[in-house]
C-alpha positions, 0 to 999 in steps of 0.5 A: 500500500502506498503512502501519499502525503500532502505538502503544506506548512510543515514542509518548507525546506528540502530537509523536510522532504528528506525526512518524509521520504525517509519515514516512508512517503511513497507519493507526494501530493501538492494541493493546488487549492493552497499553492505557493508556486515558487516553493512548490517548484523548488520542492518538486525539482528537489524531489525529482532529482533526489527521489526519482521513484517518488511520483508527484501529484498535482491535485487541482482545486476543481469546482470547490466553492469557498469563502471569498478572500474579499472577506479579510477577517475571521468571525465566530458565529453561533446557533440561531444567528443570521448570516447572509451569503452573497456573490463577490460582485454584490459584496464589493459594491454593498459591504459597507451597508452591512456593517451591523450584519454578517455578510459573507461573499462566496467565491464561485466560478459561474452564475450565483444562481447555481446556489438558489436551489440549495437548502443548506450551506455547510463548512468544515466537513459539515461540522458547521451548518447554515439553513437557507430561509430566503433567497433574493435572486435579483441581488445575489443574496441568500439569507441563512440561520446558523444551525451549528456555528464555528469560525468563518474566514476567507478561503474556507471551503463550502459544501452546498448539497443539491447544487447543480454542477452540470454546467461547471467547467474547468476553471481559469485557476485549474488551467493556470495550475495545469500549465504549472504542473506540466512545466514542472513535469508532475507525474499525475494530475488529479481533478477535484470535484469530478461529477462526470466523465465530461469533466475528465474529457475536458481536462484531458483535452486541455492537457493535450492542447498544451502538450501539442504546443510545447514539445517539452511537456509530457502527458501525465496520468490523470486521476479523479477525486470523487467527493460529491453525490454526483461523482458517486452516482457516475463513479463507473463512468468516471473510472473508465476515463481515468488512471486512478481515483482518490476518494475524498471522504472529507467533502463527501461527509458533507454531501452524503449522510454520514452513516451511508459513507462506510457502505458507499466506500465498500461498494467503491472498493469492490468496483476498484478491485475489478478494475485494477486501477489505482484507488486512494482513500483520502481524509480522516485516515489518521486524523487523531495523530494530528495532535496525538502520538496514538491513533484511535482504534477506529482508524486502525480498524479502518486501515486494516480493512483497506489493506485487506481489501488491497486498496492502492494507498491512503492519503495523509493530508492535515496529519502531515501538512499541519499536524504536530507529528508528521514523521511519527504518523508516517512511520506508524502507518508504514509499520502498520502496512508491513504488519498487516500485508 
């Protein structure tokens, strides 16, 4: 089983890469939702020169919806408070008129009307919830009531179950990131929030266009990250178009009922066994080890089942990128894989 590690604030120097690889890292993932091009270029170049057998994954943001960075503050909201969400355009023009109210701009590549059909807005893997109670279409404004509160800040991810993603295409940010990934000769480009094979076809067409224009570029493997209801529904069609799939359980927990995720996960593992393509389980793998040297029994049990089911790999995200014990977490995972294989 492969150990995929996300590169984040804990990895700033070349020596950090040495430590991760030494602990057992097999694949390196760069999350393009939060990318520093200069640092990423330096770390990719160092890894390719010193660890050529470690594949590099460029994980594109895809159609992830976020709090706009126009919202340059952090506020705490609690149950029953009123919060209004709006378009970036509305916020830029009107924010001064809402000094005594909580107005939050949403970064969305597409028409704001895509949000008009949703009943709730979620954040932080569904631990925060806002119930929609009024939509003002002409003003690109949605009024909500807080069900479960927390901290709202710019760039925070949002889940909106029920949003119609059919008309969403490869974003301008993703296109810029694809250019960077090809220039730096990454091995795998993974598109997040894939809902259908059309998303993958569009990505491949764009990669192909760039590769034909630049003879130094090589066509990488293409993966899909499945993390929403439509992606699960169209899973087998998506699988036909890609070299591998990452199951993003964090966002998926906001798209499906939590109790349905183990069943869905097992169904997908059964499908992947027959395909012989790469299947990576991501998010909440060893979450407790972000702050503790000891994992939970549930996490160890999960990993035992993944190894027994011959899942290709697991992806450590916050455990490595921001956690207190990245090396210990990778070492523990490596030892567990060796013990159970």
